[in-house]
TORRONU-680965 format. One line per field, with one value per residue (C-alpha): residue number from 1; x negated, y negated, z negated. Coordinates in steps of 0.5 Angstrom, whole numbers, plus 500, padded with zeros to 3 digits. Layout:
N
nr [NUM, ...]
X [X, ...]
Y [Y, ...]
Z [Z, ...]
//
This chain:
162
nr [1, 2, 3, 4, 5, 6, 7, 8, 9, 10, 11, 12, 13, 14, 15, 16, 17, 18, 19, 20, 21, 22, 23, 24, 25, 26, 27, 28, 29, 30, 31, 32, 33, 34, 35, 36, 37, 38, 39, 40, 41, 42, 43, 44, 45, 46, 47, 48, 49, 50, 51, 52, 53, 54, 55, 56, 57, 58, 59, 60, 61, 62, 63, 64, 65, 66, 67, 68, 69, 70, 71, 72, 73, 74, 75, 76, 77, 78, 79, 80, 81, 82, 83, 84, 85, 86, 87, 88, 89, 90, 91, 92, 93, 94, 95, 96, 97, 98, 99, 100, 101, 102, 103, 104, 105, 106, 107, 108, 109, 110, 111, 112, 113, 114, 115, 116, 117, 118, 119, 120, 121, 122, 123, 124, 125, 126, 127, 128, 129, 130, 131, 132, 133, 134, 135, 136, 137, 138, 139, 140, 141, 142, 143, 144, 145, 146, 147, 148, 149, 150, 151, 152, 153, 154, 155, 156, 157, 158, 159, 160, 161, 162]
X [500, 498, 497, 504, 507, 504, 507, 514, 514, 511, 518, 522, 523, 520, 527, 528, 521, 522, 530, 528, 525, 530, 535, 540, 540, 546, 544, 543, 550, 553, 550, 552, 559, 560, 556, 561, 567, 564, 563, 571, 573, 569, 572, 579, 579, 576, 582, 587, 582, 582, 590, 590, 596, 594, 600, 598, 591, 592, 594, 591, 584, 583, 576, 577, 582, 577, 572, 576, 578, 571, 569, 575, 573, 566, 568, 572, 566, 562, 567, 567, 559, 559, 565, 560, 556, 558, 557, 551, 545, 543, 541, 543, 543, 544, 551, 550, 548, 541, 545, 551, 552, 556, 562, 568, 571, 567, 569, 567, 560, 559, 561, 555, 550, 551, 550, 543, 537, 533, 539, 538, 538, 531, 526, 520, 515, 512, 513, 517, 523, 524, 528, 533, 533, 535, 540, 543, 544, 547, 552, 554, 555, 561, 567, 571, 566, 566, 571, 568, 561, 564, 567, 561, 556, 560, 563, 561, 559, 565, 566, 566, 572, 576]
Y [500, 493, 487, 484, 491, 491, 484, 486, 492, 488, 485, 492, 497, 504, 506, 502, 504, 512, 512, 516, 521, 522, 527, 526, 518, 514, 513, 521, 522, 517, 520, 527, 524, 521, 526, 531, 526, 525, 533, 534, 528, 531, 538, 536, 532, 538, 543, 538, 538, 545, 545, 548, 545, 544, 547, 553, 553, 558, 564, 562, 560, 563, 561, 554, 553, 556, 551, 545, 548, 548, 541, 538, 542, 540, 533, 533, 536, 530, 525, 527, 527, 520, 517, 519, 514, 507, 504, 502, 500, 493, 489, 496, 492, 485, 483, 477, 478, 474, 470, 467, 461, 466, 465, 469, 471, 476, 482, 480, 478, 484, 488, 484, 485, 493, 493, 489, 494, 492, 492, 499, 502, 505, 499, 503, 501, 508, 512, 518, 513, 512, 518, 516, 509, 511, 516, 511, 506, 511, 513, 505, 504, 510, 507, 512, 512, 504, 504, 509, 506, 499, 502, 505, 500, 493, 496, 493, 497, 500, 500, 507, 505, 504]
Z [500, 501, 496, 499, 497, 490, 489, 491, 487, 481, 480, 480, 475, 475, 476, 482, 485, 484, 486, 492, 488, 483, 485, 479, 480, 482, 489, 490, 487, 491, 497, 496, 495, 501, 505, 503, 505, 512, 513, 510, 515, 521, 519, 519, 525, 529, 528, 531, 537, 538, 538, 531, 526, 519, 517, 521, 518, 513, 518, 524, 521, 514, 514, 517, 511, 506, 508, 508, 500, 499, 501, 497, 491, 492, 493, 486, 483, 485, 484, 477, 476, 480, 475, 469, 471, 468, 474, 479, 475, 474, 481, 485, 492, 494, 493, 498, 505, 507, 512, 507, 512, 516, 511, 509, 503, 498, 501, 507, 504, 500, 507, 511, 505, 505, 512, 512, 514, 507, 503, 500, 493, 495, 493, 494, 500, 500, 506, 502, 501, 509, 510, 505, 507, 514, 511, 507, 513, 517, 512, 510, 517, 517, 517, 514, 508, 507, 502, 497, 498, 496, 490, 488, 490, 488, 481, 475, 469, 466, 458, 455, 452, 458]
//
């Protein structure tokens, strides 16, 4: 790493720098949730293309039906795990886009911020963080995942009593 990269990372916490290598982190749990959501969405969209109606699925394709049920189960398990976190860590990602002059309401600004290339929870400049940054950018661009991502990226910490 160059001196500039060391300077950038001097202001980050250890958690922010090692986020890409912690499989139990908030970010990796969120990635798992949205990956399963995306797979479930794609499988559900595939069956009508083949001419199979969902109401006929248990009879015409028990295996296909089992795949959907398994993905739905995984989604529930992962959402429960995600909800055990008290919200995103501090300074998770930037809430506002770098070009705020574009205007728009808070929701539009958050959406624009989420799509910015450098705006990920993976702050390390190390080359080992590049693949997960690419995965993050692929996922945040998927329209079907954006509601879930916005909910978990921009939700403030919840109190344990809630």
